[in-house]
Chimera marker file (.cmm) of the C-alpha trace (Angstrom):
<marker_set name="trace">
<marker id="1" x="0.078" y="-0.119" z="0.115" r="1" g="1" b="0" radius="0.5"/>
<marker id="2" x="0.823" y="3.392" z="-0.522" r="1" g="1" b="0" radius="0.5"/>
<marker id="3" x="1.103" y="4.504" z="3.028" r="1" g="1" b="0" radius="0.5"/>
<marker id="4" x="1.287" y="8.269" z="2.673" r="1" g="1" b="0" radius="0.5"/>
<marker id="5" x="-1.387" y="8.373" z="0.178" r="1" g="1" b="0" radius="0.5"/>
<marker id="6" x="-3.805" y="5.970" z="2.118" r="1" g="1" b="0" radius="0.5"/>
<marker id="7" x="-3.222" y="8.111" z="5.330" r="1" g="1" b="0" radius="0.5"/>
<marker id="8" x="-4.092" y="11.310" z="3.623" r="1" g="1" b="0" radius="0.5"/>
<marker id="9" x="-7.190" y="9.853" z="2.167" r="1" g="1" b="0" radius="0.5"/>
<marker id="10" x="-8.256" y="8.482" z="5.449" r="1" g="1" b="0" radius="0.5"/>
<marker id="11" x="-7.662" y="11.476" z="7.263" r="1" g="1" b="0" radius="0.5"/>
<marker id="12" x="-10.331" y="12.933" z="5.209" r="1" g="1" b="0" radius="0.5"/>
<marker id="13" x="-13.011" y="10.315" z="5.929" r="1" g="1" b="0" radius="0.5"/>
<marker id="14" x="-12.152" y="9.018" z="9.392" r="1" g="1" b="0" radius="0.5"/>
<marker id="15" x="-12.194" y="12.463" z="10.609" r="1" g="1" b="0" radius="0.5"/>
<marker id="16" x="-15.355" y="13.652" z="9.726" r="1" g="1" b="0" radius="0.5"/>
<marker id="17" x="-16.700" y="16.143" z="11.000" r="1" g="1" b="0" radius="0.5"/>
<marker id="18" x="-13.235" y="17.565" z="11.749" r="1" g="1" b="0" radius="0.5"/>
<marker id="19" x="-12.862" y="21.032" z="13.312" r="1" g="1" b="0" radius="0.5"/>
<marker id="20" x="-9.021" y="20.879" z="13.667" r="1" g="1" b="0" radius="0.5"/>
<marker id="21" x="-5.996" y="18.633" z="14.125" r="1" g="1" b="0" radius="0.5"/>
<marker id="22" x="-2.551" y="18.795" z="15.134" r="1" g="1" b="0" radius="0.5"/>
<marker id="23" x="-1.041" y="16.310" z="12.598" r="1" g="1" b="0" radius="0.5"/>
<marker id="24" x="-1.373" y="13.663" z="10.003" r="1" g="1" b="0" radius="0.5"/>
<marker id="25" x="-2.072" y="9.938" z="10.584" r="1" g="1" b="0" radius="0.5"/>
<marker id="26" x="1.159" y="8.236" z="11.183" r="1" g="1" b="0" radius="0.5"/>
<marker id="27" x="1.600" y="4.610" z="10.635" r="1" g="1" b="0" radius="0.5"/>
<marker id="28" x="2.285" y="3.121" z="13.827" r="1" g="1" b="0" radius="0.5"/>
<marker id="29" x="2.552" y="-0.889" z="12.680" r="1" g="1" b="0" radius="0.5"/>
<marker id="30" x="1.673" y="-3.282" z="9.866" r="1" g="1" b="0" radius="0.5"/>
<marker id="31" x="0.261" y="-6.763" z="10.812" r="1" g="1" b="0" radius="0.5"/>
<marker id="32" x="-0.257" y="-8.754" z="7.794" r="1" g="1" b="0" radius="0.5"/>
<marker id="33" x="-2.737" y="-7.077" z="5.322" r="1" g="1" b="0" radius="0.5"/>
<marker id="34" x="-3.856" y="-4.380" z="8.211" r="1" g="1" b="0" radius="0.5"/>
<marker id="35" x="-2.208" y="-0.969" z="9.148" r="1" g="1" b="0" radius="0.5"/>
<marker id="36" x="-2.537" y="0.778" z="12.351" r="1" g="1" b="0" radius="0.5"/>
<marker id="37" x="-2.375" y="4.593" z="12.256" r="1" g="1" b="0" radius="0.5"/>
<marker id="38" x="-2.758" y="7.292" z="15.046" r="1" g="1" b="0" radius="0.5"/>
<marker id="39" x="-3.551" y="11.175" z="14.556" r="1" g="1" b="0" radius="0.5"/>
<marker id="40" x="-4.530" y="14.061" z="16.880" r="1" g="1" b="0" radius="0.5"/>
<marker id="41" x="-8.036" y="15.699" z="16.464" r="1" g="1" b="0" radius="0.5"/>
<marker id="42" x="-8.836" y="18.699" z="18.717" r="1" g="1" b="0" radius="0.5"/>
<marker id="43" x="-5.664" y="17.489" z="20.702" r="1" g="1" b="0" radius="0.5"/>
<marker id="44" x="-7.244" y="14.198" z="21.263" r="1" g="1" b="0" radius="0.5"/>
<marker id="45" x="-5.758" y="10.983" z="20.090" r="1" g="1" b="0" radius="0.5"/>
<marker id="46" x="-7.660" y="8.904" z="17.677" r="1" g="1" b="0" radius="0.5"/>
<marker id="47" x="-6.702" y="5.207" z="16.368" r="1" g="1" b="0" radius="0.5"/>
<marker id="48" x="-7.557" y="3.373" z="13.331" r="1" g="1" b="0" radius="0.5"/>
<marker id="49" x="-6.760" y="0.269" z="11.737" r="1" g="1" b="0" radius="0.5"/>
<marker id="50" x="-7.103" y="-0.007" z="7.837" r="1" g="1" b="0" radius="0.5"/>
<marker id="51" x="-6.765" y="-2.423" z="5.004" r="1" g="1" b="0" radius="0.5"/>
<marker id="52" x="-7.613" y="-2.624" z="1.234" r="1" g="1" b="0" radius="0.5"/>
<marker id="53" x="-9.074" y="-5.582" z="-0.699" r="1" g="1" b="0" radius="0.5"/>
<marker id="54" x="-7.129" y="-7.919" z="-2.213" r="1" g="1" b="0" radius="0.5"/>
<marker id="55" x="-9.767" y="-8.253" z="-5.159" r="1" g="1" b="0" radius="0.5"/>
<marker id="56" x="-12.198" y="-6.196" z="-6.741" r="1" g="1" b="0" radius="0.5"/>
<marker id="57" x="-15.035" y="-7.088" z="-9.019" r="1" g="1" b="0" radius="0.5"/>
<marker id="58" x="-17.643" y="-4.941" z="-10.845" r="1" g="1" b="0" radius="0.5"/>
<marker id="59" x="-18.485" y="-3.567" z="-14.388" r="1" g="1" b="0" radius="0.5"/>
<marker id="60" x="-16.784" y="-0.161" z="-13.684" r="1" g="1" b="0" radius="0.5"/>
<marker id="61" x="-14.569" y="1.865" z="-16.031" r="1" g="1" b="0" radius="0.5"/>
<marker id="62" x="-13.201" y="4.027" z="-13.163" r="1" g="1" b="0" radius="0.5"/>
<marker id="63" x="-13.416" y="3.775" z="-9.197" r="1" g="1" b="0" radius="0.5"/>
<marker id="64" x="-11.367" y="5.316" z="-6.456" r="1" g="1" b="0" radius="0.5"/>
<marker id="65" x="-9.554" y="3.858" z="-3.569" r="1" g="1" b="0" radius="0.5"/>
<marker id="66" x="-11.187" y="1.398" z="-1.353" r="1" g="1" b="0" radius="0.5"/>
<marker id="67" x="-10.509" y="1.035" z="2.460" r="1" g="1" b="0" radius="0.5"/>
<marker id="68" x="-12.227" y="-0.928" z="5.356" r="1" g="1" b="0" radius="0.5"/>
<marker id="69" x="-11.474" y="0.803" z="8.935" r="1" g="1" b="0" radius="0.5"/>
<marker id="70" x="-12.270" y="0.366" z="12.499" r="1" g="1" b="0" radius="0.5"/>
<marker id="71" x="-11.712" y="3.340" z="14.506" r="1" g="1" b="0" radius="0.5"/>
<marker id="72" x="-11.373" y="4.376" z="18.415" r="1" g="1" b="0" radius="0.5"/>
<marker id="73" x="-11.741" y="7.712" z="19.883" r="1" g="1" b="0" radius="0.5"/>
<marker id="74" x="-11.476" y="7.586" z="23.632" r="1" g="1" b="0" radius="0.5"/>
<marker id="75" x="-12.144" y="11.254" z="24.134" r="1" g="1" b="0" radius="0.5"/>
<marker id="76" x="-15.352" y="10.524" z="22.529" r="1" g="1" b="0" radius="0.5"/>
<marker id="77" x="-15.964" y="7.140" z="24.426" r="1" g="1" b="0" radius="0.5"/>
<marker id="78" x="-16.253" y="5.379" z="20.729" r="1" g="1" b="0" radius="0.5"/>
<marker id="79" x="-14.865" y="2.144" z="20.251" r="1" g="1" b="0" radius="0.5"/>
<marker id="80" x="-14.788" y="-0.138" z="17.249" r="1" g="1" b="0" radius="0.5"/>
<marker id="81" x="-16.327" y="2.045" z="14.665" r="1" g="1" b="0" radius="0.5"/>
<marker id="82" x="-16.397" y="0.514" z="11.232" r="1" g="1" b="0" radius="0.5"/>
<marker id="83" x="-16.637" y="2.528" z="8.112" r="1" g="1" b="0" radius="0.5"/>
<marker id="84" x="-15.916" y="1.634" z="4.687" r="1" g="1" b="0" radius="0.5"/>
<marker id="85" x="-14.645" y="3.947" z="1.754" r="1" g="1" b="0" radius="0.5"/>
<marker id="86" x="-15.950" y="2.290" z="-1.616" r="1" g="1" b="0" radius="0.5"/>
<marker id="87" x="-14.184" y="4.661" z="-3.890" r="1" g="1" b="0" radius="0.5"/>
<marker id="88" x="-17.459" y="5.648" z="-5.682" r="1" g="1" b="0" radius="0.5"/>
<marker id="89" x="-20.896" y="7.391" z="-4.756" r="1" g="1" b="0" radius="0.5"/>
<marker id="90" x="-23.313" y="4.915" z="-3.598" r="1" g="1" b="0" radius="0.5"/>
<marker id="91" x="-26.764" y="4.529" z="-4.969" r="1" g="1" b="0" radius="0.5"/>
<marker id="92" x="-28.830" y="6.576" z="-2.959" r="1" g="1" b="0" radius="0.5"/>
<marker id="93" x="-30.930" y="4.487" z="-0.108" r="1" g="1" b="0" radius="0.5"/>
<marker id="94" x="-28.957" y="1.631" z="-0.859" r="1" g="1" b="0" radius="0.5"/>
<marker id="95" x="-27.264" y="-0.642" z="1.805" r="1" g="1" b="0" radius="0.5"/>
<marker id="96" x="-23.806" y="-2.254" z="1.680" r="1" g="1" b="0" radius="0.5"/>
<marker id="97" x="-23.451" y="-6.056" z="2.947" r="1" g="1" b="0" radius="0.5"/>
<marker id="98" x="-20.348" y="-7.313" z="4.910" r="1" g="1" b="0" radius="0.5"/>
<marker id="99" x="-19.968" y="-11.058" z="4.905" r="1" g="1" b="0" radius="0.5"/>
<marker id="100" x="-17.223" y="-12.563" z="7.230" r="1" g="1" b="0" radius="0.5"/>
<marker id="101" x="-16.868" y="-16.176" z="7.232" r="1" g="1" b="0" radius="0.5"/>
<marker id="102" x="-20.834" y="-16.549" z="6.501" r="1" g="1" b="0" radius="0.5"/>
<marker id="103" x="-21.846" y="-13.769" z="9.219" r="1" g="1" b="0" radius="0.5"/>
<marker id="104" x="-23.689" y="-10.696" z="7.462" r="1" g="1" b="0" radius="0.5"/>
<marker id="105" x="-23.741" y="-7.471" z="8.180" r="1" g="1" b="0" radius="0.5"/>
<marker id="106" x="-26.133" y="-4.461" z="6.703" r="1" g="1" b="0" radius="0.5"/>
<marker id="107" x="-24.201" y="-1.068" z="6.386" r="1" g="1" b="0" radius="0.5"/>
<marker id="108" x="-26.089" y="2.266" z="5.776" r="1" g="1" b="0" radius="0.5"/>
<marker id="109" x="-24.308" y="4.342" z="3.065" r="1" g="1" b="0" radius="0.5"/>
<marker id="110" x="-23.995" y="7.855" z="2.131" r="1" g="1" b="0" radius="0.5"/>
<marker id="111" x="-21.963" y="9.347" z="-0.447" r="1" g="1" b="0" radius="0.5"/>
<marker id="112" x="-18.713" y="7.285" z="-0.562" r="1" g="1" b="0" radius="0.5"/>
<marker id="113" x="-19.092" y="5.595" z="2.848" r="1" g="1" b="0" radius="0.5"/>
<marker id="114" x="-21.109" y="3.032" z="4.694" r="1" g="1" b="0" radius="0.5"/>
<marker id="115" x="-21.350" y="2.483" z="8.365" r="1" g="1" b="0" radius="0.5"/>
<marker id="116" x="-22.924" y="0.246" z="10.831" r="1" g="1" b="0" radius="0.5"/>
<marker id="117" x="-26.382" y="1.255" z="11.936" r="1" g="1" b="0" radius="0.5"/>
<marker id="118" x="-25.097" y="1.115" z="15.734" r="1" g="1" b="0" radius="0.5"/>
<marker id="119" x="-22.322" y="0.548" z="18.196" r="1" g="1" b="0" radius="0.5"/>
<marker id="120" x="-23.517" y="-3.170" z="19.070" r="1" g="1" b="0" radius="0.5"/>
<marker id="121" x="-23.110" y="-3.819" z="15.211" r="1" g="1" b="0" radius="0.5"/>
<marker id="122" x="-19.662" y="-1.915" z="15.280" r="1" g="1" b="0" radius="0.5"/>
<marker id="123" x="-18.873" y="-4.206" z="18.192" r="1" g="1" b="0" radius="0.5"/>
<marker id="124" x="-19.945" y="-7.613" z="16.329" r="1" g="1" b="0" radius="0.5"/>
<marker id="125" x="-18.303" y="-6.736" z="13.334" r="1" g="1" b="0" radius="0.5"/>
<marker id="126" x="-14.992" y="-5.865" z="14.720" r="1" g="1" b="0" radius="0.5"/>
<marker id="127" x="-14.911" y="-8.983" z="16.662" r="1" g="1" b="0" radius="0.5"/>
<marker id="128" x="-15.733" y="-10.665" z="13.144" r="1" g="1" b="0" radius="0.5"/>
<marker id="129" x="-12.805" y="-9.079" z="11.515" r="1" g="1" b="0" radius="0.5"/>
<marker id="130" x="-10.597" y="-10.137" z="14.284" r="1" g="1" b="0" radius="0.5"/>
<marker id="131" x="-11.582" y="-13.483" z="14.537" r="1" g="1" b="0" radius="0.5"/>
<marker id="132" x="-12.159" y="-14.276" z="10.818" r="1" g="1" b="0" radius="0.5"/>
<marker id="133" x="-10.374" y="-14.999" z="7.779" r="1" g="1" b="0" radius="0.5"/>
<marker id="134" x="-12.003" y="-13.439" z="4.632" r="1" g="1" b="0" radius="0.5"/>
<marker id="135" x="-14.402" y="-10.340" z="4.564" r="1" g="1" b="0" radius="0.5"/>
<marker id="136" x="-16.412" y="-9.805" z="1.365" r="1" g="1" b="0" radius="0.5"/>
<marker id="137" x="-18.112" y="-6.220" z="0.741" r="1" g="1" b="0" radius="0.5"/>
<marker id="138" x="-21.105" y="-5.696" z="-1.732" r="1" g="1" b="0" radius="0.5"/>
<marker id="139" x="-22.390" y="-2.620" z="-2.927" r="1" g="1" b="0" radius="0.5"/>
<marker id="140" x="-24.567" y="-0.519" z="-5.407" r="1" g="1" b="0" radius="0.5"/>
<marker id="141" x="-22.805" y="2.555" z="-7.272" r="1" g="1" b="0" radius="0.5"/>
<marker id="142" x="-25.251" y="5.462" z="-7.872" r="1" g="1" b="0" radius="0.5"/>
<marker id="143" x="-24.860" y="4.265" z="-11.402" r="1" g="1" b="0" radius="0.5"/>
<marker id="144" x="-26.631" y="0.997" z="-10.502" r="1" g="1" b="0" radius="0.5"/>
<marker id="145" x="-23.044" y="-1.090" z="-10.704" r="1" g="1" b="0" radius="0.5"/>
<marker id="146" x="-22.779" y="-4.188" z="-8.510" r="1" g="1" b="0" radius="0.5"/>
<marker id="147" x="-19.405" y="-4.285" z="-6.708" r="1" g="1" b="0" radius="0.5"/>
<marker id="148" x="-17.890" y="-7.196" z="-4.526" r="1" g="1" b="0" radius="0.5"/>
<marker id="149" x="-14.580" y="-6.467" z="-2.809" r="1" g="1" b="0" radius="0.5"/>
<marker id="150" x="-12.636" y="-9.185" z="-0.941" r="1" g="1" b="0" radius="0.5"/>
<marker id="151" x="-10.267" y="-8.455" z="1.831" r="1" g="1" b="0" radius="0.5"/>
<marker id="152" x="-7.734" y="-10.814" z="3.574" r="1" g="1" b="0" radius="0.5"/>
<marker id="153" x="-8.182" y="-10.371" z="7.520" r="1" g="1" b="0" radius="0.5"/>
<marker id="154" x="-4.745" y="-11.488" z="8.184" r="1" g="1" b="0" radius="0.5"/>
<marker id="155" x="-3.157" y="-9.401" z="10.505" r="1" g="1" b="0" radius="0.5"/>
<marker id="156" x="-6.377" y="-7.906" z="11.915" r="1" g="1" b="0" radius="0.5"/>
<marker id="157" x="-6.527" y="-9.429" z="15.119" r="1" g="1" b="0" radius="0.5"/>
<marker id="158" x="-2.569" y="-8.075" z="16.050" r="1" g="1" b="0" radius="0.5"/>
<marker id="159" x="-3.698" y="-4.610" z="14.232" r="1" g="1" b="0" radius="0.5"/>
<marker id="160" x="-6.720" y="-4.332" z="16.720" r="1" g="1" b="0" radius="0.5"/>
<marker id="161" x="-4.501" y="-5.066" z="19.689" r="1" g="1" b="0" radius="0.5"/>
<marker id="162" x="-1.847" y="-2.520" z="18.608" r="1" g="1" b="0" radius="0.5"/>
<marker id="163" x="-4.836" y="-0.079" z="18.020" r="1" g="1" b="0" radius="0.5"/>
<marker id="164" x="-6.049" y="-0.631" z="21.508" r="1" g="1" b="0" radius="0.5"/>
<marker id="165" x="-2.452" y="-0.217" z="22.987" r="1" g="1" b="0" radius="0.5"/>
<marker id="166" x="-2.077" y="3.244" z="21.331" r="1" g="1" b="0" radius="0.5"/>
<marker id="167" x="-5.590" y="4.457" z="22.566" r="1" g="1" b="0" radius="0.5"/>
<marker id="168" x="-6.508" y="2.873" z="25.865" r="1" g="1" b="0" radius="0.5"/>
<link id1="1" id2="2" r="1" g="1" b="0" radius="0.2"/>
<link id1="2" id2="3" r="1" g="1" b="0" radius="0.2"/>
<link id1="3" id2="4" r="1" g="1" b="0" radius="0.2"/>
<link id1="4" id2="5" r="1" g="1" b="0" radius="0.2"/>
<link id1="5" id2="6" r="1" g="1" b="0" radius="0.2"/>
<link id1="6" id2="7" r="1" g="1" b="0" radius="0.2"/>
<link id1="7" id2="8" r="1" g="1" b="0" radius="0.2"/>
<link id1="8" id2="9" r="1" g="1" b="0" radius="0.2"/>
<link id1="9" id2="10" r="1" g="1" b="0" radius="0.2"/>
<link id1="10" id2="11" r="1" g="1" b="0" radius="0.2"/>
<link id1="11" id2="12" r="1" g="1" b="0" radius="0.2"/>
<link id1="12" id2="13" r="1" g="1" b="0" radius="0.2"/>
<link id1="13" id2="14" r="1" g="1" b="0" radius="0.2"/>
<link id1="14" id2="15" r="1" g="1" b="0" radius="0.2"/>
<link id1="15" id2="16" r="1" g="1" b="0" radius="0.2"/>
<link id1="16" id2="17" r="1" g="1" b="0" radius="0.2"/>
<link id1="17" id2="18" r="1" g="1" b="0" radius="0.2"/>
<link id1="18" id2="19" r="1" g="1" b="0" radius="0.2"/>
<link id1="19" id2="20" r="1" g="1" b="0" radius="0.2"/>
<link id1="20" id2="21" r="1" g="1" b="0" radius="0.2"/>
<link id1="21" id2="22" r="1" g="1" b="0" radius="0.2"/>
<link id1="22" id2="23" r="1" g="1" b="0" radius="0.2"/>
<link id1="23" id2="24" r="1" g="1" b="0" radius="0.2"/>
<link id1="24" id2="25" r="1" g="1" b="0" radius="0.2"/>
<link id1="25" id2="26" r="1" g="1" b="0" radius="0.2"/>
<link id1="26" id2="27" r="1" g="1" b="0" radius="0.2"/>
<link id1="27" id2="28" r="1" g="1" b="0" radius="0.2"/>
<link id1="28" id2="29" r="1" g="1" b="0" radius="0.2"/>
<link id1="29" id2="30" r="1" g="1" b="0" radius="0.2"/>
<link id1="30" id2="31" r="1" g="1" b="0" radius="0.2"/>
<link id1="31" id2="32" r="1" g="1" b="0" radius="0.2"/>
<link id1="32" id2="33" r="1" g="1" b="0" radius="0.2"/>
<link id1="33" id2="34" r="1" g="1" b="0" radius="0.2"/>
<link id1="34" id2="35" r="1" g="1" b="0" radius="0.2"/>
<link id1="35" id2="36" r="1" g="1" b="0" radius="0.2"/>
<link id1="36" id2="37" r="1" g="1" b="0" radius="0.2"/>
<link id1="37" id2="38" r="1" g="1" b="0" radius="0.2"/>
<link id1="38" id2="39" r="1" g="1" b="0" radius="0.2"/>
<link id1="39" id2="40" r="1" g="1" b="0" radius="0.2"/>
<link id1="40" id2="41" r="1" g="1" b="0" radius="0.2"/>
<link id1="41" id2="42" r="1" g="1" b="0" radius="0.2"/>
<link id1="42" id2="43" r="1" g="1" b="0" radius="0.2"/>
<link id1="43" id2="44" r="1" g="1" b="0" radius="0.2"/>
<link id1="44" id2="45" r="1" g="1" b="0" radius="0.2"/>
<link id1="45" id2="46" r="1" g="1" b="0" radius="0.2"/>
<link id1="46" id2="47" r="1" g="1" b="0" radius="0.2"/>
<link id1="47" id2="48" r="1" g="1" b="0" radius="0.2"/>
<link id1="48" id2="49" r="1" g="1" b="0" radius="0.2"/>
<link id1="49" id2="50" r="1" g="1" b="0" radius="0.2"/>
<link id1="50" id2="51" r="1" g="1" b="0" radius="0.2"/>
<link id1="51" id2="52" r="1" g="1" b="0" radius="0.2"/>
<link id1="52" id2="53" r="1" g="1" b="0" radius="0.2"/>
<link id1="53" id2="54" r="1" g="1" b="0" radius="0.2"/>
<link id1="54" id2="55" r="1" g="1" b="0" radius="0.2"/>
<link id1="55" id2="56" r="1" g="1" b="0" radius="0.2"/>
<link id1="56" id2="57" r="1" g="1" b="0" radius="0.2"/>
<link id1="57" id2="58" r="1" g="1" b="0" radius="0.2"/>
<link id1="58" id2="59" r="1" g="1" b="0" radius="0.2"/>
<link id1="59" id2="60" r="1" g="1" b="0" radius="0.2"/>
<link id1="60" id2="61" r="1" g="1" b="0" radius="0.2"/>
<link id1="61" id2="62" r="1" g="1" b="0" radius="0.2"/>
<link id1="62" id2="63" r="1" g="1" b="0" radius="0.2"/>
<link id1="63" id2="64" r="1" g="1" b="0" radius="0.2"/>
<link id1="64" id2="65" r="1" g="1" b="0" radius="0.2"/>
<link id1="65" id2="66" r="1" g="1" b="0" radius="0.2"/>
<link id1="66" id2="67" r="1" g="1" b="0" radius="0.2"/>
<link id1="67" id2="68" r="1" g="1" b="0" radius="0.2"/>
<link id1="68" id2="69" r="1" g="1" b="0" radius="0.2"/>
<link id1="69" id2="70" r="1" g="1" b="0" radius="0.2"/>
<link id1="70" id2="71" r="1" g="1" b="0" radius="0.2"/>
<link id1="71" id2="72" r="1" g="1" b="0" radius="0.2"/>
<link id1="72" id2="73" r="1" g="1" b="0" radius="0.2"/>
<link id1="73" id2="74" r="1" g="1" b="0" radius="0.2"/>
<link id1="74" id2="75" r="1" g="1" b="0" radius="0.2"/>
<link id1="75" id2="76" r="1" g="1" b="0" radius="0.2"/>
<link id1="76" id2="77" r="1" g="1" b="0" radius="0.2"/>
<link id1="77" id2="78" r="1" g="1" b="0" radius="0.2"/>
<link id1="78" id2="79" r="1" g="1" b="0" radius="0.2"/>
<link id1="79" id2="80" r="1" g="1" b="0" radius="0.2"/>
<link id1="80" id2="81" r="1" g="1" b="0" radius="0.2"/>
<link id1="81" id2="82" r="1" g="1" b="0" radius="0.2"/>
<link id1="82" id2="83" r="1" g="1" b="0" radius="0.2"/>
<link id1="83" id2="84" r="1" g="1" b="0" radius="0.2"/>
<link id1="84" id2="85" r="1" g="1" b="0" radius="0.2"/>
<link id1="85" id2="86" r="1" g="1" b="0" radius="0.2"/>
<link id1="86" id2="87" r="1" g="1" b="0" radius="0.2"/>
<link id1="87" id2="88" r="1" g="1" b="0" radius="0.2"/>
<link id1="88" id2="89" r="1" g="1" b="0" radius="0.2"/>
<link id1="89" id2="90" r="1" g="1" b="0" radius="0.2"/>
<link id1="90" id2="91" r="1" g="1" b="0" radius="0.2"/>
<link id1="91" id2="92" r="1" g="1" b="0" radius="0.2"/>
<link id1="92" id2="93" r="1" g="1" b="0" radius="0.2"/>
<link id1="93" id2="94" r="1" g="1" b="0" radius="0.2"/>
<link id1="94" id2="95" r="1" g="1" b="0" radius="0.2"/>
<link id1="95" id2="96" r="1" g="1" b="0" radius="0.2"/>
<link id1="96" id2="97" r="1" g="1" b="0" radius="0.2"/>
<link id1="97" id2="98" r="1" g="1" b="0" radius="0.2"/>
<link id1="98" id2="99" r="1" g="1" b="0" radius="0.2"/>
<link id1="99" id2="100" r="1" g="1" b="0" radius="0.2"/>
<link id1="100" id2="101" r="1" g="1" b="0" radius="0.2"/>
<link id1="101" id2="102" r="1" g="1" b="0" radius="0.2"/>
<link id1="102" id2="103" r="1" g="1" b="0" radius="0.2"/>
<link id1="103" id2="104" r="1" g="1" b="0" radius="0.2"/>
<link id1="104" id2="105" r="1" g="1" b="0" radius="0.2"/>
<link id1="105" id2="106" r="1" g="1" b="0" radius="0.2"/>
<link id1="106" id2="107" r="1" g="1" b="0" radius="0.2"/>
<link id1="107" id2="108" r="1" g="1" b="0" radius="0.2"/>
<link id1="108" id2="109" r="1" g="1" b="0" radius="0.2"/>
<link id1="109" id2="110" r="1" g="1" b="0" radius="0.2"/>
<link id1="110" id2="111" r="1" g="1" b="0" radius="0.2"/>
<link id1="111" id2="112" r="1" g="1" b="0" radius="0.2"/>
<link id1="112" id2="113" r="1" g="1" b="0" radius="0.2"/>
<link id1="113" id2="114" r="1" g="1" b="0" radius="0.2"/>
<link id1="114" id2="115" r="1" g="1" b="0" radius="0.2"/>
<link id1="115" id2="116" r="1" g="1" b="0" radius="0.2"/>
<link id1="116" id2="117" r="1" g="1" b="0" radius="0.2"/>
<link id1="117" id2="118" r="1" g="1" b="0" radius="0.2"/>
<link id1="118" id2="119" r="1" g="1" b="0" radius="0.2"/>
<link id1="119" id2="120" r="1" g="1" b="0" radius="0.2"/>
<link id1="120" id2="121" r="1" g="1" b="0" radius="0.2"/>
<link id1="121" id2="122" r="1" g="1" b="0" radius="0.2"/>
<link id1="122" id2="123" r="1" g="1" b="0" radius="0.2"/>
<link id1="123" id2="124" r="1" g="1" b="0" radius="0.2"/>
<link id1="124" id2="125" r="1" g="1" b="0" radius="0.2"/>
<link id1="125" id2="126" r="1" g="1" b="0" radius="0.2"/>
<link id1="126" id2="127" r="1" g="1" b="0" radius="0.2"/>
<link id1="127" id2="128" r="1" g="1" b="0" radius="0.2"/>
<link id1="128" id2="129" r="1" g="1" b="0" radius="0.2"/>
<link id1="129" id2="130" r="1" g="1" b="0" radius="0.2"/>
<link id1="130" id2="131" r="1" g="1" b="0" radius="0.2"/>
<link id1="131" id2="132" r="1" g="1" b="0" radius="0.2"/>
<link id1="132" id2="133" r="1" g="1" b="0" radius="0.2"/>
<link id1="133" id2="134" r="1" g="1" b="0" radius="0.2"/>
<link id1="134" id2="135" r="1" g="1" b="0" radius="0.2"/>
<link id1="135" id2="136" r="1" g="1" b="0" radius="0.2"/>
<link id1="136" id2="137" r="1" g="1" b="0" radius="0.2"/>
<link id1="137" id2="138" r="1" g="1" b="0" radius="0.2"/>
<link id1="138" id2="139" r="1" g="1" b="0" radius="0.2"/>
<link id1="139" id2="140" r="1" g="1" b="0" radius="0.2"/>
<link id1="140" id2="141" r="1" g="1" b="0" radius="0.2"/>
<link id1="141" id2="142" r="1" g="1" b="0" radius="0.2"/>
<link id1="142" id2="143" r="1" g="1" b="0" radius="0.2"/>
<link id1="143" id2="144" r="1" g="1" b="0" radius="0.2"/>
<link id1="144" id2="145" r="1" g="1" b="0" radius="0.2"/>
<link id1="145" id2="146" r="1" g="1" b="0" radius="0.2"/>
<link id1="146" id2="147" r="1" g="1" b="0" radius="0.2"/>
<link id1="147" id2="148" r="1" g="1" b="0" radius="0.2"/>
<link id1="148" id2="149" r="1" g="1" b="0" radius="0.2"/>
<link id1="149" id2="150" r="1" g="1" b="0" radius="0.2"/>
<link id1="150" id2="151" r="1" g="1" b="0" radius="0.2"/>
<link id1="151" id2="152" r="1" g="1" b="0" radius="0.2"/>
<link id1="152" id2="153" r="1" g="1" b="0" radius="0.2"/>
<link id1="153" id2="154" r="1" g="1" b="0" radius="0.2"/>
<link id1="154" id2="155" r="1" g="1" b="0" radius="0.2"/>
<link id1="155" id2="156" r="1" g="1" b="0" radius="0.2"/>
<link id1="156" id2="157" r="1" g="1" b="0" radius="0.2"/>
<link id1="157" id2="158" r="1" g="1" b="0" radius="0.2"/>
<link id1="158" id2="159" r="1" g="1" b="0" radius="0.2"/>
<link id1="159" id2="160" r="1" g="1" b="0" radius="0.2"/>
<link id1="160" id2="161" r="1" g="1" b="0" radius="0.2"/>
<link id1="161" id2="162" r="1" g="1" b="0" radius="0.2"/>
<link id1="162" id2="163" r="1" g="1" b="0" radius="0.2"/>
<link id1="163" id2="164" r="1" g="1" b="0" radius="0.2"/>
<link id1="164" id2="165" r="1" g="1" b="0" radius="0.2"/>
<link id1="165" id2="166" r="1" g="1" b="0" radius="0.2"/>
<link id1="166" id2="167" r="1" g="1" b="0" radius="0.2"/>
<link id1="167" id2="168" r="1" g="1" b="0" radius="0.2"/>
</marker_set>
């Protein structure tokens, strides 16, 4: 992965809304196919893990970069917030689906990002990512294009542990 590019792109999405920040995301560790980043937002530490798909399918001609993230914001008491940046604008009112080793999660979508509906689902999805082997994300673009992205979950558990060490 192009670490600098990933860090800058993720900063734009992970920190919405962002009033001010004191630094760019800093790569703390790489574990398998997942990376751990830390940055400061309004003088508060924010940590996240991120990965990109190993395979992407769909009948599209152009698509931006794709990322799966889990974010911790201790100052806001938020943990395990899952977000998915798809590299295109989702079809209005559509859902995205995450499948991990047979377990399915529905995400709501807005613009280029998808999220779980609540913190309970965030926790379940984070646990599935830590304990799973493969994640598949399916979505529909604003033009009706169906996409399927496949992620390796190799290293996700160690990356998650490191993120928690950084953002206790």
